[in-house]
C-alpha positions in Angstrom: 117.9 144.9 119.4 115.6 141.7 119.6 118.4 138.9 118.5 117.6 135.0 118.0 119.7 131.5 118.1 117.8 128.6 116.4 119.0 125.6 116.5 121.0 124.6 113.5 119.2 122.0 111.5 121.7 121.2 109.0 122.8 117.1 109.5 125.1 116.3 111.8 125.5 120.1 112.6 126.4 120.2 116.3 127.6 124.6 116.3 125.3 127.1 117.6 125.2 130.8 117.3 125.6 131.9 120.0 128.0 130.8 123.7 126.0 131.5 127.0 129.1 134.3 127.8 128.5 135.5 124.0 125.5 136.1 124.5 125.6 137.6 128.2 127.5 140.4 126.2 124.5 141.3 124.0 122.5 141.4 127.1 124.8 143.6 128.9 124.6 146.0 126.0 120.9 146.2 126.7 119.5 143.7 123.5 117.4 140.7 124.4 118.2 137.4 123.6 116.1 133.8 122.3 118.0 130.9 122.3 115.8 128.0 120.6 115.7 125.3 123.3 118.6 122.6 123.0 120.3 125.1 120.7 123.5 125.0 122.4 123.7 121.2 123.7 125.8 119.8 120.5 128.8 121.7 121.8 128.3 121.5 125.6 126.2 124.5 126.2 122.6 123.4 128.3 119.4 125.8 128.6 119.5 126.6 131.9 123.8 128.3 131.2 121.3 130.0 128.8 118.7 131.2 131.4 121.2 132.2 134.1 122.7 134.8 131.6 119.2 136.4 131.1 118.6 135.0 127.7 115.0 133.9 126.8 114.3 130.4 125.9 111.4 130.0 123.1 110.3 126.1 122.1 110.1 125.9 118.3 112.3 127.7 115.6 109.4 130.0 114.4 109.3 131.8 117.1 112.8 132.5 116.8 112.5 134.2 113.6 109.0 135.8 113.9 110.2 137.5 117.2 113.7 138.5 116.2 115.2 141.4 114.3 118.7 140.1 114.1 119.0 136.6 113.4 122.6 134.6 114.6 122.9 131.3 113.3 126.4 128.9 112.3 125.5 127.7 108.8 123.5 128.9 105.9 119.3 128.4 106.2 118.4 125.3 104.6 114.9 124.8 102.3 112.7 124.3 105.6 113.7 128.4 107.1 113.1 130.1 103.9 109.6 131.0 104.4 110.3 131.8 108.0 113.1 134.5 107.4 111.2 138.2 107.4 111.6 141.2 105.2 113.8 143.6 106.2 115.5 140.8 108.7 119.3 140.9 109.8 120.2 137.5 108.9 124.3 137.1 110.7 125.9 133.5 109.5 127.3 131.9 106.8 126.2 132.2 103.5 128.2 130.9 101.0 125.5 131.7 98.4 127.8 131.5 95.5 127.1 127.5 96.2 123.5 127.8 96.6 120.9 129.5 94.3 117.9 128.3 96.3 119.3 130.1 99.1 120.1 133.5 97.2 116.4 133.4 95.6 114.8 133.2 98.8 117.1 135.8 100.2 116.6 138.2 97.6 112.8 137.6 97.7 112.3 137.9 101.2 114.0 140.9 101.4 116.8 139.6 103.6 119.7 141.9 104.7 122.1 138.7 104.6 125.5 139.3 106.2 128.0 136.4 105.5 130.5 135.7 108.0 133.1 134.9 105.2 133.3 137.7 103.1 133.7 140.4 106.7 137.3 142.0 105.9 140.0 142.8 108.1 142.1 146.1 107.7 144.7 143.2 106.7 142.7 142.0 103.8 141.9 139.0 105.6 138.5 137.1 106.8 138.4 137.4 110.7 135.5 135.4 110.8 136.5 132.6 108.3 139.6 132.2 109.7 139.0 130.2 112.7 136.9 127.6 111.1 139.6 127.3 108.5 142.4 126.6 111.3 140.0 124.1 112.3 139.1 122.7 108.8 142.6 123.2 107.8 143.7 120.9 110.8 140.5 118.0 110.3 142.0 117.8 107.1 144.8 116.3 108.0 143.7 114.4 110.5 140.7 113.2 108.8 142.5 112.5 105.3 145.4 110.0 107.8 142.1 108.4 109.1 141.2 107.6 105.7 144.6 106.2 104.0 144.2 103.5 106.5 143.3 100.0 105.0 139.4 99.3 106.8 138.7 102.4 105.3 139.6 102.0 101.8 142.9 103.7 101.7 146.4 102.7 100.5 147.3 101.8 103.8 149.8 104.5 104.3 150.8 105.9 107.5 151.4 109.5 106.6 155.0 109.8 109.4 156.4 106.6 108.2 158.5 104.8 110.1 162.5 103.9 110.2 163.4 102.8 106.9 160.0 103.8 105.6 159.1 106.6 103.6 156.8 108.9 105.0 153.4 109.6 103.5 153.8 112.3 100.5 150.5 114.8 101.4 149.7 117.9 99.1 148.5 121.1 100.0 146.3 123.4 97.6 145.9 126.9 98.4 148.7 126.3 101.2 149.2 130.3 101.8 145.6 130.7 103.2 144.2 130.0 106.8 143.6 126.5 106.1 146.0 125.5 104.0 148.8 126.8 106.1 147.5 124.6 108.7 147.4 122.0 107.0 150.6 122.2 105.6 152.1 122.8 109.3 150.3 119.7 111.1 151.4 117.1 108.0 154.6 118.6 108.8 154.2 117.7 112.5 153.1 114.6 112.0 156.6 114.3 110.0 155.0 113.9 106.5 156.3 114.8 103.3 154.5 117.9 102.1 154.0 119.9 98.3 152.5 123.2 99.1 151.3 125.2 96.3 150.1 128.4 96.1 150.3 131.4 94.2 152.1 133.0 96.7 154.2 132.1 99.8 154.7 134.5 102.5 153.1 132.5 105.3 154.4 129.1 104.2 157.9 130.3 104.2 158.3 130.3 108.0 157.6 126.5 107.7 160.8 125.7 105.1 163.2 127.2 107.7 161.4 124.8 110.2 161.0 121.9 107.8 163.5 122.6 105.2 164.1 118.6 104.1 160.2 117.7 104.0 158.4 120.5 102.3 158.8 121.8 98.6 156.8 124.6 97.8 155.9 125.2 94.2 153.4 128.0 92.2 150.3 126.7 91.8 149.6 126.1 87.9 148.7 122.9 86.0 151.5 121.1 85.4 152.9 121.1 89.0 149.4 120.8 90.1 149.3 117.2 88.0 152.8 116.0 88.7 152.2 116.6 92.6 149.1 114.6 92.4 150.9 111.5 90.8 152.7 110.9 93.8 150.1 112.0 96.3 149.4 109.9 99.1 146.8 112.9 100.7 145.7 115.7 98.8 144.1 118.7 100.8 142.2 121.3 98.4 141.7 124.8 100.2 141.7 127.5 97.5 139.6 130.6 98.2 138.0 133.0 96.6 136.2 135.0 98.9 132.1 135.0 98.2 132.8 133.4 94.9 132.8 129.6 93.9 136.1 127.6 94.1 138.0 126.7 91.0 138.4 123.4 89.1 141.6 122.6 89.9 141.5 119.1 90.1 140.0 117.8 86.5 138.2 114.4 86.7 140.8 113.4 84.1 143.9 113.6 86.7 142.1 110.9 89.1 143.6 108.3 86.9 147.4 109.5 87.5 147.0 109.1 90.8 147.6 106.2 93.5 144.9 103.8 94.1 143.1 104.6 97.6 144.4 108.1 98.1 142.5 110.4 99.4 141.1 113.6 98.4 139.9 116.1 101.6 138.3 119.2 99.8 137.9 121.7 102.4 136.4 124.0 99.6 133.7 122.2 99.1 130.9 124.8 100.7 132.0 127.0 97.8 131.3 124.4 95.4 134.2 121.9 95.7 137.6 122.4 93.9 137.3 119.3 92.3 135.3 118.5 89.0 134.1 115.1 91.3 133.0 117.1 94.5 129.8 116.7 95.8 128.8 117.6 99.4 128.9 114.7 102.0 128.2 114.2 106.1 130.0 113.4 108.7 127.8 110.2 108.9 129.1 109.3 105.4 132.2 111.5 104.4 133.7 109.5 102.0 132.8 108.4 98.3 135.5 106.8 95.6 135.6 107.7 92.2 138.5 106.1 89.8 140.1 104.8 92.7 140.3 107.9 94.7 138.6 108.6 98.1 137.0 111.9 98.3 136.2 113.6 102.0 133.4 116.5 101.1 131.7 117.0 104.4 130.9 120.6 103.9 130.9 121.7 107.7 134.2 120.1 108.8 134.7 122.2 112.1 131.0 120.7 113.4 132.6 117.6 114.0 135.0 119.4 116.7 131.7 121.9 118.0 133.0 122.8 121.1 136.5 124.3 120.0 134.3 125.6 117.0 131.8 127.4 118.4 133.6 129.2 121.0 136.2 130.2 118.1 133.6 131.6 115.9 131.9 133.3 118.7 134.9 134.8 119.4 135.4 136.4 116.0 131.5 137.4 115.4 131.0 138.8 118.5 132.5 142.5 117.6 130.9 142.9 114.5 127.1 141.6 116.0 127.4 143.9 118.5 128.1 147.1 116.1 125.3 145.8 114.0 123.5 145.3 117.7 124.8 148.9 119.3 124.4 151.1 116.3 121.6 149.2 113.7 123.0 147.8 110.6 123.3 151.2 108.5 125.6 153.1 110.7 127.6 149.8 111.6 128.4 149.5 108.4 129.1 153.5 107.8 131.4 153.3 110.4 133.5 149.9 109.2 134.0 149.4 105.8 135.3 146.0 106.8 132.0 144.8 108.0 130.3 146.5 104.8 132.4 143.9 102.9 129.9 140.9 104.7 127.0 142.1 103.2 125.5 140.3 100.5 121.8 140.6 100.0 119.6 143.6 100.8 116.2 145.1 100.1 115.8 142.2 97.2 119.3 142.9 95.4 122.3 141.0 95.5 125.2 143.6 96.9 128.4 141.0 96.3 129.8 141.7 92.9 130.9 138.3 93.0 127.7 136.9 93.2 125.7 139.2 91.3 128.4 138.5 88.6 127.5 134.7 88.9 124.0 134.9 88.9 123.5 137.6 86.1 121.8 139.5 88.4 121.9 143.5 89.1 123.7 145.0 91.8 123.1 147.1 94.3 126.1 149.1 95.3 126.9 149.3 99.4 128.0 152.4 99.4 124.3 153.5 98.2 122.7 151.9 100.9 125.5 153.5 103.7 124.8 157.1 101.9 121.2 156.8 101.9 119.6 159.0 104.6 
């Protein structure tokens, strides 16, 4: 199979779909890999490294899309890329279609086979490709939130860990049992902050209670508990996720007036539309804005701030699935692996992921009908 890796064009996105080491796996399996020149520089991977492992280099993004059967990238295509997509082409990337109606329409009209990293599952009912990026985002959320609590950045002037005879800051984590929420909770506790963790279940977070019994409070996620926690929060990290669907708006605009002036919300769920009524996408160069005295950090590609770590982690997660597609063809790969089949979002002009069909009120093509067809 011919595999193309374009340079990411999303603003301030430095990750790349394949590292030289991971590209080599495809080449050793008999596939051709074409990399757009400069695609890996942001993550510290140079064109010469790709050439050494046998990759072809392309000068422009159009060549990547026009000459390859499968496109492997990091972020969803932007409008400039829509017309480059080819009918029947496999697009293997983060799609986040619930928050991207124009992209959804483009994939349908271009009859692209869209396989979304964020809806592929595993035997543990987890999201194995999303997980490493969620780990990065959860850890970064505390790091970035702590920075914007500093007074020069517009925050309350709070040191999360406190000092002798001074109370630590209060961190509220919504969706604490997921990968991003768990990592945010873990890092905040490690910084010696006081943490309130909210979720519908706590099978992961409970181990942290044993280690931090005096600084971690776990509460069931409901409107009353959220409102009460927000009133004393210095930093709120919202990580709520419904796989492949829009994030629920757990923080209403009216709640902001109950919060302390200069407090910070980091909305990790922004790439799925955001989990507050006041969230909108920001970028690394201007990541925050203020509404009703509360700073909002809503960068949709948070892991792009640490691209070396993120790219390697992402490639490790995508490699087995990408190789299966390349080696067997997309239909046979999905027949053999129902978890990969869960990643299929669009096929031949149809939506194939039920939450998206419901959200956009469009016909659903059942994945089983695709994989069973002869």
